[in-house]
C-alpha positions as CSV (number, residue, x, y, z in Angstrom):
1,M,31.0,165.1,77.7
2,M,29.7,163.6,74.4
3,K,33.1,161.7,73.8
4,M,32.9,160.4,77.4
5,I,29.6,158.9,76.8
6,I,30.7,157.3,73.5
7,A,33.7,155.9,75.0
8,A,31.8,154.5,78.0
9,I,29.3,152.7,75.7
10,I,32.0,151.2,73.6
11,N,34.0,149.9,76.5
12,A,30.8,148.5,78.0
13,I,30.2,146.5,74.9
14,I,33.7,145.0,74.8
15,G,33.4,144.0,78.4
16,T,35.3,146.0,80.9
17,T,34.1,146.0,84.4
18,I,34.5,149.7,85.3
19,L,34.5,152.1,82.5
20,I,37.6,154.3,82.7
21,I,37.5,156.9,80.0
22,S,40.7,157.4,78.0
23,V,39.6,160.1,75.5
24,I,41.7,163.3,75.5
25,S,40.6,166.9,74.9
26,I,37.2,166.8,76.6
27,S,35.8,169.7,78.5
28,D,34.4,167.8,81.5
29,P,36.6,166.3,84.3
30,I,37.9,162.8,83.5
31,M,36.3,160.3,85.9
32,P,35.3,156.6,86.1
33,I,31.8,156.1,84.8
34,T,29.8,153.0,85.4
35,V,27.5,151.4,82.8
36,G,24.4,152.6,84.7
37,N,25.7,156.2,84.8
38,A,26.6,156.1,81.1
39,V,23.1,155.0,80.1
40,A,21.5,157.7,82.4
41,Q,23.6,160.4,80.8
42,L,22.8,159.5,77.1
43,F,19.4,161.0,77.0
44,K,20.7,164.5,77.8
45,Y,22.0,164.5,74.3
46,K,19.2,164.6,71.9
47,S,21.4,164.7,68.8
48,T,22.0,161.0,69.2
49,Q,19.3,160.0,71.6
50,A,17.5,157.6,69.3
51,W,20.6,155.8,68.3
52,F,21.7,155.2,71.8
53,Q,18.4,153.7,72.9
54,K,19.5,150.7,70.9
55,F,23.0,150.7,72.5
56,A,21.4,150.9,76.0
57,I,20.1,147.4,75.7
58,T,23.5,146.2,74.6
59,V,25.1,147.9,77.6
60,Q,22.7,146.3,80.0
61,H,23.5,142.9,78.6
62,A,27.2,143.6,78.8
63,S,26.7,144.6,82.4
64,L,25.1,141.3,83.2
65,L,28.0,139.4,81.6
66,M,30.5,141.5,83.6
67,N,28.7,140.6,86.8
68,E,29.0,136.9,85.9
69,N,32.8,137.3,85.2
70,N,33.7,139.8,87.9
71,G,36.4,137.4,89.1
72,N,38.3,138.1,85.9
73,E,41.8,139.5,86.5
74,I,43.7,142.4,85.0
75,I,47.1,140.9,84.1
76,N,50.1,143.0,83.2
77,Y,52.9,142.0,80.9
78,Y,56.0,144.0,80.0
79,V,57.9,144.1,76.7
80,D,61.3,145.7,76.0
81,E,63.4,145.4,72.9
82,T,66.7,145.2,75.0
83,S,65.5,142.0,76.7
84,S,67.0,138.7,75.7
85,I,64.1,136.6,77.0
86,S,61.4,135.2,75.0
87,K,60.0,132.4,77.2
88,L,58.7,132.5,80.7
89,C,58.8,136.3,80.6
90,G,56.9,139.5,80.9
91,T,55.0,139.2,84.1
92,D,57.7,141.1,86.0
93,S,58.8,144.5,84.6
94,R,62.4,143.4,85.6
95,Y,62.2,140.5,83.2
96,P,60.3,141.7,80.2
97,C,59.7,139.9,77.0
98,R,61.7,140.9,73.9
99,Q,58.6,141.1,71.5
100,I,55.0,141.7,71.7
101,D,54.4,138.4,69.9
102,D,56.2,136.6,72.7
103,V,53.4,137.7,75.1
104,F,50.6,136.6,72.8
105,K,51.4,133.0,73.5
106,F,50.4,133.5,77.2
107,L,47.0,135.2,76.5
108,V,44.9,132.0,77.0
109,T,42.0,133.2,79.1
110,N,39.1,135.7,78.8
111,D,40.9,138.0,81.3
112,Q,42.0,141.6,80.5
113,Y,45.6,141.9,79.6
114,I,47.6,145.1,79.5
115,I,50.8,144.8,77.6
116,H,53.3,147.7,78.5
117,V,55.7,148.3,75.6
118,S,58.9,150.2,76.3
119,E,60.6,152.5,73.7
120,G,62.0,150.6,70.8
121,Q,61.2,148.8,67.5
122,Y,59.1,145.6,67.3
123,D,57.9,143.3,64.6
124,H,54.3,142.1,64.9
125,D,53.6,139.1,62.8
126,L,49.9,138.8,61.9
127,F,50.4,135.0,61.7
128,I,50.3,135.1,65.6
129,Y,46.6,135.6,65.5
130,N,46.2,131.9,64.7
131,Y,46.4,131.5,68.5
132,F,43.0,133.2,68.8
133,K,40.9,130.9,66.5
134,D,39.3,129.0,69.3
135,F,39.9,131.2,72.4
136,V,37.4,132.9,74.7
137,Y,37.8,136.5,73.6
138,P,40.7,137.8,75.7
139,T,40.7,141.7,76.2
140,V,44.2,142.8,75.2
141,D,45.3,146.5,75.4
142,I,48.8,147.1,74.0
143,V,50.1,150.5,75.2
144,A,53.4,152.2,74.1
145,E,55.1,153.7,77.1
146,G,57.8,155.6,75.1
147,N,58.6,156.2,71.4
148,A,57.6,152.7,70.1
149,L,57.4,151.5,66.5
150,I,55.5,148.5,65.4
151,N,56.3,147.0,61.9
152,I,53.4,144.8,60.7
153,I,54.8,141.7,59.0
154,G,53.8,138.3,58.0
155,P,50.8,136.9,55.9
156,I,47.4,138.5,56.4
157,Q,45.5,136.6,59.0
158,S,42.1,137.3,60.6
159,I,42.6,138.5,64.2
160,G,40.4,135.7,65.4
161,E,38.4,135.8,68.6
162,I,39.9,138.7,70.5
163,I,39.1,142.2,71.7
164,L,42.3,144.1,70.8
165,S,43.6,147.7,71.1
166,F,46.8,149.6,70.2
167,S,47.5,152.8,71.9
168,K,50.2,155.5,71.3
169,F,52.3,153.6,68.7
170,N,53.9,154.5,65.4
171,I,52.7,151.6,63.1
172,D,54.2,150.8,59.8
173,F,51.7,148.7,57.9
174,G,54.1,147.8,55.2
175,D,51.9,146.3,52.4
176,L,49.4,144.6,54.9
177,F,46.2,145.3,56.8
178,F,44.2,144.0,59.8
179,Q,41.2,141.7,59.0
180,I,38.3,141.1,61.5
181,D,36.0,138.2,60.6
182,D,34.3,137.4,63.9
183,S,31.2,139.3,65.1
184,D,32.3,139.5,68.7
185,S,35.8,140.5,68.0
186,S,37.1,144.1,67.7
187,L,40.1,146.1,66.9
188,K,40.9,149.7,68.2
189,L,43.6,152.0,67.1
190,A,43.9,155.1,69.3
191,N,46.5,157.9,69.3
192,C,48.7,156.2,66.8
193,I,50.6,157.5,63.8
194,I,50.2,155.2,60.9
195,F,52.1,154.9,57.6
196,R,53.5,152.4,55.1
197,N,57.1,151.5,54.3
198,S,58.5,154.3,56.4
199,G,56.1,156.9,54.6
200,N,57.3,156.0,51.2
201,K,54.3,154.2,50.0
202,A,50.6,155.5,49.8
203,I,48.7,154.8,53.0
204,N,45.7,153.6,50.8
205,T,47.8,151.2,48.8
206,Q,45.9,148.7,50.9
207,Q,43.0,149.1,53.3
208,L,44.1,149.7,56.9
209,A,41.4,147.2,58.0
210,V,38.9,144.9,56.4
211,V,35.9,144.3,58.7
212,N,33.6,141.4,58.3
213,H,31.0,140.9,61.1
214,G,33.2,142.5,63.6
215,S,34.0,146.0,65.1
216,L,36.5,148.6,64.4
217,I,37.3,151.7,66.3
218,L,39.6,154.4,65.1
219,E,40.2,157.2,67.8
220,N,42.3,160.3,67.8
221,L,44.3,159.8,64.6
222,I,45.9,162.0,62.0
223,I,46.2,160.1,58.7
224,N,48.3,162.1,56.2
225,G,48.6,160.5,52.8
226,N,51.4,162.9,51.6
227,N,49.6,163.1,48.3
228,L,50.8,159.5,47.4
229,Q,48.3,157.7,45.2
230,G,46.6,154.4,46.2
231,N,43.6,152.5,45.0
232,Q,41.8,151.3,48.2
233,P,39.4,152.9,50.7
234,L,41.0,153.3,54.1
235,I,38.5,151.1,55.6
236,Q,36.5,148.2,53.9
237,A,33.6,146.7,55.7
238,A,30.9,144.1,55.0
239,S,28.1,143.3,57.5
240,P,30.1,145.0,60.3
241,K,28.8,145.0,63.9
242,L,30.3,148.5,64.7
243,I,32.4,151.0,62.8
244,L,33.3,154.0,65.0
245,F,35.4,156.9,63.9
246,T,36.0,159.6,66.5
247,T,38.4,162.5,66.4
248,L,40.1,161.8,63.1
249,N,41.9,164.2,60.6
250,I,42.2,162.7,57.1
251,I,44.4,164.9,54.8
252,N,46.3,164.5,51.5
253,I,45.0,161.1,50.6
254,S,44.8,160.5,46.9
255,L,43.1,157.8,44.8
256,V,44.5,156.8,41.4
257,S,42.7,157.9,38.3
258,G,40.0,155.6,37.3
259,N,39.5,154.3,40.9
260,T,35.8,153.6,41.8
261,S,36.3,153.1,45.6
262,P,35.5,155.7,48.2
263,L,38.3,157.4,49.9
264,L,37.6,156.9,53.6
265,L,34.9,154.2,54.2
266,S,33.3,151.6,52.0
267,A,30.6,149.8,54.1
268,N,28.4,147.1,52.3
269,E,25.8,144.7,53.1
270,L,24.8,146.4,56.5
271,E,22.4,144.4,58.7
272,Q,19.8,145.7,61.0
273,E,22.2,145.1,63.9
274,S,25.0,147.1,62.3
275,N,26.0,150.5,63.6
276,I,28.2,153.1,62.0
277,M,29.1,156.2,64.0
278,I,31.3,159.1,62.7
279,Y,32.0,161.8,65.2
280,D,34.3,164.7,65.1
281,V,35.9,163.6,61.8
282,H,37.6,166.1,59.5
283,V,38.4,165.2,55.8
284,K,40.3,167.9,54.0
285,Q,42.4,168.4,50.9
286,N,42.1,164.8,49.5
287,T,41.7,163.6,45.9
288,A,39.0,161.1,45.5
289,G,39.6,159.8,42.0
290,T,37.9,160.5,38.6
291,Q,34.9,158.3,38.6
292,A,31.3,158.9,39.8
293,Q,31.5,156.0,42.2
294,A,34.5,157.4,44.0
295,G,33.9,159.8,46.8
296,I,34.5,160.0,50.6
297,I,32.0,157.6,52.2
298,F,29.7,154.9,50.7
299,V,27.2,152.9,52.9
300,H,24.9,150.2,51.6
301,I,22.5,148.1,53.6
302,K,20.9,144.7,52.6
303,D,17.5,145.0,50.9
304,Q,14.9,145.9,53.5
305,A,11.3,144.9,53.2
306,I,9.1,147.9,53.7
307,N,5.4,148.1,54.2
308,S,4.2,151.0,52.1
309,K,1.4,151.7,54.7
310,N,3.8,151.7,57.7
311,N,6.5,153.9,56.5
312,E,6.9,155.6,59.9
313,D,7.4,152.3,61.9
314,P,8.5,153.6,65.4
315,S,10.5,150.5,65.8
316,I,13.0,151.6,63.2
317,E,16.3,152.3,64.9
318,P,19.1,154.4,63.6
319,I,22.1,152.6,61.9
320,L,24.2,155.6,60.7
321,V,25.0,158.3,63.1
322,I,27.1,161.3,61.9
323,E,28.0,164.3,64.1
324,N,30.4,167.1,63.6
325,L,31.6,165.7,60.3
326,E,33.6,168.1,58.0
327,I,34.2,167.2,54.5
328,V,35.7,170.3,52.7
329,L,38.2,171.4,50.1
330,N,38.5,167.9,48.5
331,S,38.9,167.2,44.8
332,L,36.1,164.9,43.6
333,A,35.6,163.5,40.1
334,P,35.3,166.3,37.6
335,I,31.9,165.2,36.5
336,S,28.3,166.1,37.6
337,E,27.5,162.6,39.0
338,A,30.2,162.8,41.6
339,C,29.4,163.2,45.3
340,S,31.1,163.1,48.7
341,I,28.7,160.7,50.6
342,Q,26.4,158.1,49.0
343,L,23.9,156.1,51.1
344,E,22.0,153.1,49.6
345,G,19.0,151.4,51.0
346,L,18.7,153.1,54.4
347,K,15.4,154.3,55.5
348,P,15.2,158.0,56.5
349,L,14.8,157.2,60.3
350,Q,17.9,155.0,60.1
351,I,20.0,158.1,59.5
352,I,21.0,160.7,62.0
353,I,23.2,163.6,60.9
354,R,23.9,166.6,63.0
355,S,26.3,169.7,63.0
356,S,28.1,168.6,59.8
357,T,29.6,170.4,56.9
358,I,30.1,169.3,53.3
359,N,31.5,171.8,50.9
360,N,33.7,170.7,48.0
361,R,32.3,172.9,45.2
362,S,35.3,175.1,44.6
363,P,37.6,174.5,41.7
364,P,38.0,171.9,40.2
365,N,34.5,170.8,41.4
366,N,32.5,173.7,39.9
367,N,30.4,171.6,37.7
368,K,29.5,169.0,40.3
369,Q,25.7,168.9,41.0
370,Y,25.5,167.2,44.5
371,E,27.4,166.8,47.7
372,F,25.3,164.1,49.0
373,K,23.3,161.3,47.4
374,I,20.7,159.0,49.1
375,I,19.0,156.0,47.4
376,L,15.9,155.1,49.4
377,P,14.0,151.8,49.4
378,Q,10.7,151.6,47.5
379,Y,7.7,153.3,49.1
380,S,9.8,155.8,51.0
381,Y,7.9,158.6,49.1
382,Q,4.6,158.1,50.8
383,Q,4.9,161.5,52.4
384,D,7.1,164.7,52.4
385,L,10.8,163.6,52.4
386,I,12.0,166.6,54.4
387,T,9.6,165.4,57.2
388,Q,11.0,161.8,56.9
389,F,14.5,163.0,57.4
390,S,13.5,164.6,60.7
391,Q,16.9,163.5,62.2
392,V,19.0,165.1,59.6
393,D,20.2,168.7,59.6
394,F,19.8,170.0,56.0
395,G,21.0,173.4,55.4
396,A,23.6,175.6,53.6
397,T,26.4,173.6,55.0
398,F,24.9,170.4,53.8
399,D,23.7,171.0,50.3
400,P,23.0,170.2,47.5
401,I,21.4,166.8,48.1
402,A,20.0,164.3,45.7
403,V,17.5,161.5,46.4
404,K,16.6,158.5,44.2
405,V,13.6,156.5,45.3
406,L,13.5,153.0,44.0
407,P,12.6,151.7,41.4
408,N,13.4,155.1,39.8
409,D,16.8,155.3,38.1
410,Q,17.3,159.1,38.2
411,F,18.5,161.3,41.1
412,Q,16.5,164.5,41.7
413,K,17.3,167.3,44.1
414,L,15.6,166.9,47.5
415,A,13.6,170.0,47.1
416,I,12.1,168.7,43.8
417,L,10.9,165.6,45.4
418,T,9.5,167.4,48.4
419,E,7.2,169.6,46.2
420,Q,6.1,166.6,44.1
421,Y,5.1,164.5,47.0
422,A,4.1,167.1,49.6
423,N,0.4,166.3,49.2
424,I,0.3,162.7,48.7
């Protein structure tokens, strides 16, 4: 049910009228769920209750927009590599277009488009996204209906003003990546197999996506790096609106020696409106470089003004939500300063972590001091830090943890800080 709720909220945000859930491997029956029902169901799940309160407002706003645009059509297009047609094609399955890019030229309204792609091999030129510089955010779902391969080609180009998803494809990224620069645009990759140069180049030679002010959703992916070495995080983000990872398996990714980037996610300059959600993600048997800055996940928010007398402001809303995250059996830098996750600038109440396991302390990580580091804004130490982190499950599967409270420049174990400030 949890995945159903997440999918409902995300689909509501990007503007579908009736939310049809397309998540596999859920225990509850698959059924249509409306915006109102989705919001009503959220509060049964206390582990993410506070975070979803913020999303409920967004969902209601999306619902109003949908009511205004309820005349929008669902328009189907068809693509088949055996076709010889590239113009005036695709609306009839008997006369499909030859390439996906041939259809993109017809996506000129803010309707919902479904592009049905038959078995075959297709080139997808990123330059085609120039068409969406000044459009009105069409919703484009590209779905493979057979064993279909997409080769990403062309110069790197922002996807423009579009809500885009790829489902059930094999995608060869070559030496390229997707770029999202518009705050209302989004990219979703679901149930895809992704690689570079037929699997002969490291998947992290480049990022898979660079997200600036937009949204990225990765759903039900297995990313196997085959132990080939690269030097970029899989996802790079700056001031994103939404980063959502759900049901991912990340294995055998390797960062080159000396690299200072995290392996999975580097998210910088988050804003109060930003949201990062990591749900049911498993990161195993990866090699995260040799430097202290390298790790698995790095999240940094812009400087936040804090009133030292109002440290428990109830209006503070969660920005980072992690549930059922497993980071185990990875090789981190062989130095004591290394860690798996580092968070900078977030207030304790902006962090929710539930039912997660981090354990990378077996060889060659024996001398590593911490799994998880948090740099808190100034004045965060006004009371017991364990109490402040009321939405984080600390325990044997999430330990040891270090905290640095600005302006201090040294990390200390969380337990030490707790004893020091318990009576302040």
